[in-house]
Structure formats: structure tokens, C-alpha cells
C-alpha positions in Angstrom: -1.2 5.4 11.4 -2.0 3.8 8.0 -5.5 3.4 7.2 -6.9 -0.6 6.9 -9.0 -0.7 3.1 -11.4 -2.9 1.7 -13.3 -3.2 -1.5 -16.2 -1.6 0.4 -13.9 1.6 0.9 -11.3 1.2 -1.7 -13.3 3.6 -4.3 -13.8 6.8 -1.6 -10.0 6.0 -0.1 -7.7 5.5 -2.8 -9.4 6.0 -5.9 -11.1 9.6 -5.2 -8.3 10.3 -3.1 -6.8 14.1 -3.4 -3.6 12.6 -1.8 -0.7 10.3 -3.6 -1.5 6.7 -2.0 0.6 4.2 -1.1 -1.1 0.5 -1.1 0.6 -2.2 1.3 -0.1 -5.6 0.4 0.2 -7.7 2.5 -1.0 -11.1 4.7 -0.7 -11.9 8.7 1.8 -15.1 7.9 4.2 -12.9 5.7 7.7 -12.5 7.3 8.6 -10.1 5.2 5.5 -8.4 5.8 5.9 -7.6 9.5 9.7 -6.9 8.5 8.2 -4.1 6.2 5.1 -2.9 8.1 7.4 -0.7 10.7 8.8 1.2 7.5 5.1 1.8 6.6 3.7 3.3 9.4 6.9 5.6 10.3 6.1 7.2 6.1 2.4 7.1 7.2 3.3 9.1 10.4 6.1 11.8 8.7 4.1 12.3 5.5 1.1 14.1 6.1 1.3 14.9 1.8 0.2 10.9 1.2 -2.1 8.5 2.1 -0.7 5.2 3.6 -3.0 2.0 3.5 -3.0 -1.0 4.1 -4.7 -4.0 1.9 -4.8 -7.5 3.6 -4.4 -10.0 0.7 -6.2 -12.9 2.6 -9.8 -11.0 3.5 -9.4 -9.0 0.3 -8.7 -11.4 -2.8 -11.0 -9.5 -4.6 -8.9 -6.4 -4.5 -5.6 -8.4 -4.9 -6.8 -10.3 -7.8 -7.9 -6.7 -9.3 -3.8 -5.5 -9.0 -2.6 -9.2 -10.1 -0.9 -9.5 -6.5 1.0 -12.8 -6.9 3.7 -11.9 -4.2 3.6 -9.8 -0.5 4.7 -7.6 0.1 3.8 -5.6 -2.6 3.5 -1.8 -2.7 1.8 0.3 -5.1 1.3 4.3 -5.8 -1.8 5.5 -6.9 -1.9 9.1 -8.0 -5.3 10.5 -9.7 -6.8 7.2 -9.6 -3.8 5.1 -11.7 -1.0 3.2 -10.2 2.0 5.1 -11.0 4.6 2.5 -9.6 4.9 -0.7 -8.4 7.5 -3.3 -6.4 7.4 -6.0 -4.4 9.1 -7.5 -1.7 11.2 -5.7 1.2 12.8 -1.8 0.6 14.0 0.9 2.4 12.5 3.7 3.6 14.3 5.7 1.0 13.2 3.5 -2.0 9.8 3.5 -0.6 9.7 7.3 -0.3 11.2 7.2 -4.3 8.4 5.4 -5.2 6.2 8.2 -4.8 8.5 11.0 -6.3 
């Protein structure tokens, strides 16, 4: 299952991660977020070589602002502490996995 990230554990879980990190920025009221959630869960289960985390933009507005999140769902890939890829909107599983390469 994806890990819930807050500003308290962000550095440890994302910036200092030795694995690439897929971040799902979401909110409970967001319909498209609910559509993509099972795909994100599946990716987390099937890929032990990446870390999958979720950031609730309503609860973690500072993190959302630091990533300049304007729409959700937004997916970001962080490798070695740097954002290397980012997309907004619902994507098929294959497209999300392609972001991680």
C-alpha cells in the first residue's frame, strides 16, 4: 500500500529515499483521484523497486504549494531528491509506469 506522507516525514520518505518515489497528490472530494487510486495501489503492490506515496493536498497544503499543485490528481516522480517527471489528470497504468523509467 502507498505510504501517507506529511510535511513531518517528507524529507525522510521522499527526498532521502534510495528508491525512485511516485507521489500521488490527491483529495478525498476529488472524483478523478478516486478513479486513479486503485491503479496507484496496484503499482505500489507490484513494484518493490519504487516507493509509492500519497499526499492529501487538503491536509498538507504547504507541500502542495511547494510543488505548485494547481490541479489534482497530480503525479510526480522524484529520483535522488529531484522531480524528474510530473503529470496532472488520470492516466492509464502503463503511462504511469512509463513515467518511472
